[in-house]
Wavefront OBJ file of the C-alpha trace (Angstrom):
o trace
v -3.692 -103.493 90.532
v -7.064 -101.872 91.277
v -8.215 -105.046 93.023
v -5.090 -105.034 95.218
v -5.686 -101.381 96.109
v -9.347 -101.988 97.001
v -8.414 -105.046 99.069
v -5.778 -103.019 100.919
v -8.239 -100.190 101.648
v -10.845 -102.691 102.847
v -8.370 -104.299 105.271
v -7.304 -100.857 106.480
v -10.863 -99.699 107.186
v -11.848 -102.962 108.865
v -8.789 -102.683 111.092
v -9.631 -99.063 111.958
v -13.207 -99.973 112.892
v -11.988 -102.923 114.956
v -10.167 -100.540 117.338
v -13.428 -98.834 118.356
v -14.898 -99.720 121.736
v -18.394 -98.947 123.008
v -17.103 -95.990 125.028
v -15.323 -94.562 121.973
v -18.395 -95.010 119.755
v -20.551 -93.329 122.390
v -18.073 -90.454 122.541
v -18.118 -90.058 118.747
v -21.919 -89.727 118.854
v -21.680 -87.095 121.611
v -19.069 -85.105 119.691
v -21.100 -85.183 116.466
v -24.232 -84.107 118.316
v -22.568 -81.232 120.138
v -20.848 -79.998 116.969
v -24.046 -79.825 114.931
v -26.026 -78.335 117.812
v -23.341 -75.644 118.080
v -23.494 -74.937 114.346
v -27.269 -74.757 114.278
v -27.634 -72.713 117.449
v -24.602 -70.502 116.954
v -23.358 -71.021 120.511
v -20.874 -73.474 121.986
v -22.265 -76.806 123.172
v -19.767 -79.186 124.779
v -20.459 -82.887 124.530
v -17.900 -85.635 124.572
v -14.119 -85.401 124.332
v -11.767 -85.450 121.325
v -12.021 -88.380 118.924
v -8.498 -87.810 117.656
v -5.295 -86.183 118.882
v -2.076 -85.076 117.264
v 0.859 -85.572 119.609
v 4.248 -84.012 118.893
v 7.148 -86.396 119.661
v 9.816 -83.770 118.884
v 10.341 -80.403 117.207
v 13.683 -81.515 115.701
v 14.002 -82.122 111.965
v 16.826 -83.038 109.613
v 15.362 -81.129 106.651
v 14.838 -77.433 105.929
v 11.526 -77.193 104.093
v 10.663 -73.555 103.245
v 7.112 -73.376 104.656
v 7.810 -75.272 107.880
v 8.776 -73.648 111.212
v 10.753 -76.748 112.136
v 12.654 -76.700 108.856
v 13.238 -72.957 109.069
v 14.275 -73.212 112.749
v 11.882 -70.335 113.356
v 9.919 -71.395 116.462
v 9.005 -68.809 119.055
v 8.130 -71.517 121.573
v 10.436 -73.915 123.439
v 11.766 -76.850 121.432
v 12.526 -80.363 122.601
v 11.166 -83.924 122.761
v 8.360 -85.466 124.794
v 9.288 -87.637 127.757
v 7.515 -90.957 128.209
v 6.232 -90.154 131.707
v 4.234 -87.261 130.284
v 2.978 -89.425 127.427
v 1.894 -92.131 129.855
v -0.098 -89.549 131.827
v -1.742 -88.290 128.622
v -2.655 -91.770 127.381
v -4.165 -92.752 130.711
v -6.190 -89.559 130.571
v -7.628 -90.068 127.057
v -7.723 -93.857 126.597
v -11.499 -94.207 126.982
v -12.510 -91.607 124.398
v -9.593 -91.123 121.970
v -9.828 -93.444 118.959
v -6.950 -92.091 116.874
v -3.517 -90.612 117.597
v -1.361 -89.029 114.939
v 2.190 -88.857 116.276
v 3.073 -85.773 114.331
v 2.831 -82.000 114.591
v 6.190 -80.385 113.910
v 9.547 -82.145 113.536
v 10.562 -85.614 112.307
v 9.114 -88.258 114.669
v 11.912 -90.787 114.076
v 14.409 -88.335 115.586
v 12.845 -89.093 118.968
v 14.978 -91.996 120.265
v 11.927 -93.645 121.880
v 9.409 -92.919 119.147
v 8.432 -96.532 118.492
v 7.959 -97.081 122.223
v 5.466 -94.193 122.072
v 3.601 -96.063 119.327
v 3.494 -99.250 121.411
v 2.196 -97.349 124.441
v -0.803 -95.996 122.519
v -1.383 -99.365 120.881
v -1.552 -101.042 124.282
v -4.704 -98.981 124.940
v -6.242 -99.987 121.621
v -5.712 -96.553 120.079
v -5.186 -96.428 116.311
v -1.788 -94.842 115.576
v -0.418 -92.933 112.617
v 2.633 -90.847 111.829
v 4.169 -88.817 109.014
v 7.859 -89.099 108.153
v 10.414 -87.989 105.600
v 11.659 -91.619 105.667
v 15.342 -90.748 105.977
v 15.797 -92.913 109.075
v 14.044 -96.083 107.923
v 17.028 -98.390 107.639
v 16.286 -102.114 107.661
v 16.446 -102.445 111.456
v 14.251 -99.394 112.109
v 11.782 -100.529 109.444
v 11.477 -103.957 111.096
v 10.973 -102.312 114.497
v 8.276 -100.093 112.970
v 6.299 -103.113 111.793
v 6.767 -104.791 115.184
v 5.598 -101.648 117.018
v 2.092 -102.079 115.626
v 1.972 -98.670 113.930
v -1.291 -98.594 111.970
v -0.602 -95.985 109.284
v 2.662 -94.572 107.929
v 2.607 -91.456 105.753
v 5.803 -90.967 103.752
v 6.426 -87.512 102.303
v 7.685 -87.777 98.741
v 7.547 -84.471 96.907
v 9.331 -85.331 93.678
v 10.165 -88.204 91.327
v 13.815 -87.189 90.888
v 16.373 -85.629 93.215
v 16.429 -82.234 91.496
v 12.670 -81.797 91.892
v 12.468 -83.404 95.335
v 15.017 -81.052 96.896
v 13.223 -77.969 95.561
v 10.950 -78.271 98.591
v 12.597 -80.938 100.787
v 15.765 -78.930 101.303
v 18.807 -81.051 102.271
v 16.791 -84.227 101.652
v 17.660 -87.319 99.620
v 15.075 -89.011 97.407
v 17.210 -92.170 97.349
v 16.825 -92.424 101.143
v 13.059 -92.016 100.857
v 12.828 -94.810 98.306
v 15.199 -97.027 100.287
v 13.202 -96.441 103.483
v 9.955 -97.239 101.679
v 11.396 -100.480 100.317
v 12.588 -101.463 103.797
v 9.143 -100.897 105.297
v 7.386 -102.860 102.558
v 9.954 -105.674 102.790
v 9.473 -106.172 106.515
v 5.716 -105.756 106.279
v 5.670 -108.679 103.832
v 8.325 -110.680 105.694
v 6.448 -110.416 109.003
v 3.090 -111.022 107.296
v 1.646 -107.853 108.805
v -1.375 -105.955 107.515
v -0.045 -102.778 109.118
v 1.077 -100.129 108.662
v -1.048 -98.850 105.803
v 1.704 -97.161 103.768
v 0.808 -93.856 102.127
v 2.900 -91.796 99.721
v 1.990 -88.145 100.312
v 2.940 -85.668 97.605
v 2.735 -82.001 98.598
v 1.887 -80.231 95.344
v 3.835 -77.017 94.741
v 4.814 -75.280 91.524
v 8.322 -76.842 91.262
v 6.954 -80.412 91.388
v 3.427 -80.296 89.947
v 4.661 -81.671 86.601
v 5.564 -84.971 88.308
v 2.176 -85.976 89.675
v 1.779 -88.871 87.231
v 5.372 -89.995 87.775
v 4.845 -90.242 91.530
v 1.675 -92.263 90.958
v 3.736 -94.663 88.844
v 6.514 -94.786 91.439
v 4.069 -95.620 94.212
v 2.553 -98.382 92.101
v 5.981 -99.801 91.220
v 7.102 -99.892 94.853
v 3.792 -101.290 96.081
v 2.634 -98.668 98.579
v -0.992 -98.936 99.661
v -2.044 -95.442 98.637
v -0.776 -92.281 96.925
v -2.374 -88.971 97.937
v -1.805 -85.427 96.724
v -1.965 -82.617 99.251
v -2.384 -78.906 98.601
v 0.198 -76.689 100.279
v -0.348 -74.046 102.929
v 1.588 -70.946 101.853
v 2.270 -68.259 104.447
v 2.928 -65.240 102.205
v 0.400 -65.712 99.414
v -1.284 -62.303 99.026
v 1.163 -61.061 96.369
v 1.599 -64.478 94.793
v 4.276 -67.001 95.647
v 6.646 -69.175 93.621
v 5.283 -72.248 95.401
v 1.622 -71.785 94.326
v 0.870 -74.390 91.616
v -0.361 -73.405 88.169
v -2.908 -76.224 88.301
v -5.859 -74.726 90.156
v -7.015 -78.181 91.285
v -3.982 -78.409 93.569
v -3.976 -74.882 94.972
v -5.672 -73.491 98.089
v -5.398 -69.989 96.610
v -6.706 -68.002 93.639
v -6.162 -64.607 92.061
v -8.928 -62.186 93.001
v -8.790 -60.063 89.839
v -7.331 -57.098 91.725
v -3.687 -58.110 91.519
v -3.843 -60.035 94.778
v -4.265 -63.646 95.832
v -6.801 -64.997 98.320
v -7.618 -68.311 99.960
v -10.455 -70.198 98.271
v -11.917 -71.089 101.654
v -15.102 -69.079 102.394
v -14.203 -69.086 106.141
v -17.646 -70.130 107.332
v -18.197 -69.708 111.053
v -17.715 -73.288 112.202
v -14.842 -75.742 112.495
v -15.149 -79.497 113.029
v -11.638 -79.669 114.488
v -12.624 -77.544 117.484
v -15.004 -80.286 118.617
v -13.336 -83.463 117.316
v -9.623 -83.073 118.004
v -6.693 -81.174 119.470
v -2.915 -80.966 119.271
v -0.526 -81.697 122.141
v 2.970 -80.234 121.934
v 6.057 -82.087 123.151
v 5.908 -80.260 126.501
v 2.220 -80.936 127.155
v 0.512 -77.800 125.910
v -2.915 -78.312 124.348
v -3.561 -76.171 121.262
v -6.725 -76.151 119.154
v -5.354 -77.324 115.811
v -2.323 -77.988 113.633
v -2.349 -74.449 112.220
v -1.229 -73.123 115.606
v 2.374 -74.128 114.962
v 3.818 -71.744 117.551
v 1.248 -72.688 120.227
v -0.017 -69.119 120.514
v -3.451 -70.369 121.604
v -2.428 -72.660 124.445
v -5.546 -73.854 126.262
v -3.688 -75.442 129.171
v -0.868 -77.837 129.979
v -1.255 -81.558 130.621
v 1.741 -81.588 132.937
v -0.471 -79.960 135.551
v -4.071 -80.403 134.348
v -6.354 -83.200 133.162
v -7.465 -83.251 129.560
v -11.165 -83.000 130.408
v -10.510 -79.921 132.572
v -8.660 -78.223 129.711
v -11.237 -79.267 127.103
v -14.104 -77.685 129.044
v -12.356 -74.672 130.553
v -13.419 -71.067 129.935
v -10.521 -70.367 127.573
v -11.412 -73.268 125.242
v -15.153 -72.554 125.360
v -14.500 -68.884 124.573
v -12.303 -69.851 121.605
v -15.009 -72.121 120.154
v -17.580 -69.366 120.630
v -15.309 -66.949 118.791
v -15.091 -69.397 115.860
v -18.889 -69.642 115.753
v -19.241 -65.858 115.912
v -16.572 -64.803 113.401
v -13.880 -67.225 112.338
v -12.162 -64.568 110.218
v -11.286 -62.649 113.411
v -8.835 -65.392 114.449
v -5.534 -64.741 112.693
v -4.495 -68.378 112.143
v -7.955 -69.191 110.719
v -7.460 -66.731 107.872
v -5.153 -69.237 106.151
v -7.004 -72.375 107.225
v -7.927 -75.346 105.039
v -11.140 -76.187 106.951
v -13.842 -76.082 104.281
v -11.478 -76.520 101.318
v -10.251 -79.629 99.521
v -6.841 -80.574 100.908
v -6.294 -84.080 99.522
v -6.979 -85.664 96.157
l 1 2 3 4 5 6 7 8 9 10 11 12 13 14 15 16 17 18 19 20 21 22 23 24 25 26 27 28 29 30 31 32 33 34 35 36 37 38 39 40 41 42 43 44 45 46 47 48 49 50 51 52 53 54 55 56 57 58 59 60 61 62 63 64 65 66 67 68 69 70 71 72 73 74 75 76 77 78 79 80 81 82 83 84 85 86 87 88 89 90 91 92 93 94 95 96 97 98 99 100 101 102 103 104 105 106 107 108 109 110 111 112 113 114 115 116 117 118 119 120 121 122 123 124 125 126 127 128 129 130 131 132 133 134 135 136 137 138 139 140 141 142 143 144 145 146 147 148 149 150 151 152 153 154 155 156 157 158 159 160 161 162 163 164 165 166 167 168 169 170 171 172 173 174 175 176 177 178 179 180 181 182 183 184 185 186 187 188 189 190 191 192 193 194 195 196 197 198 199 200 201 202 203 204 205 206 207 208 209 210 211 212 213 214 215 216 217 218 219 220 221 222 223 224 225 226 227 228 229 230 231 232 233 234 235 236 237 238 239 240 241 242 243 244 245 246 247 248 249 250 251 252 253 254 255 256 257 258 259 260 261 262 263 264 265 266 267 268 269 270 271 272 273 274 275 276 277 278 279 280 281 282 283 284 285 286 287 288 289 290 291 292 293 294 295 296 297 298 299 300 301 302 303 304 305 306 307 308 309 310 311 312 313 314 315 316 317 318 319 320 321 322 323 324 325 326 327 328 329 330 331 332 333 334 335 336 337 338 339 340 341 342 343 344 345
């Protein structure tokens, strides 16, 4: 089993590297250089353009997860789904420097009726594609279409090994549908003799499910997924403790401070790799600095009217990066940020 896992990871990494062109490699070097120069010098240096982007197909979701604005229906920004004309403009704008697109921000991507067409569009430019799904819509036909789309990585959220535990966090969800969807994907991947997508079980560790970590490992092995990862949870109201914070400290982003309060383990150092390497694009074209800005409060510009390079280098974005370098703790969303802490295990 270990040999199969290592072989799968090797194929995955070779495939990822194979999507890199000279212009993308050159851009990666520029981004790395500008990031470290900014850290060392303490002032913003812009070099290169984002290596990776998260693009939001839709804000709609079928579940009601308790720490998710989409699940809680609590957005303060417009909701909707991206149109393909806008996506085509974005892809043409970033195709020479963007190596990786994650089609996910908020919402369930498969609720976008043209989601797999979005995957094909990015793939046609040689961009590595990934998405995250609750797997409720992966019937046999949709699973086959997913393999045929060329999607490179598929993250399936599975936060329990039985229905009672699963629905503690994935409200209104069905574990049977997740397992069925996973089986459909793996069936068609084998049937079509495809090396993609790399199928990942992602288990968000919270107190109600932390006792099933080993069971989910076994389930992933039994089904034949390529990888099982365990992700720590971002909790919004953590200062006075929260029923979702795990007892196992290895899977928690938070700790008691000895004064009756809880705090994030992250030291909040004044730098952030994401500000130089990536960005998030909402369904309506707004560019926001990272995935923690779920309500797009820090919109740097809109791709419906501006080019990506103009937004990336504008005064607003440069000022935001400078603020991070000066005092990251002054930015409200950064106070509960995972940058600098272990998120996956």
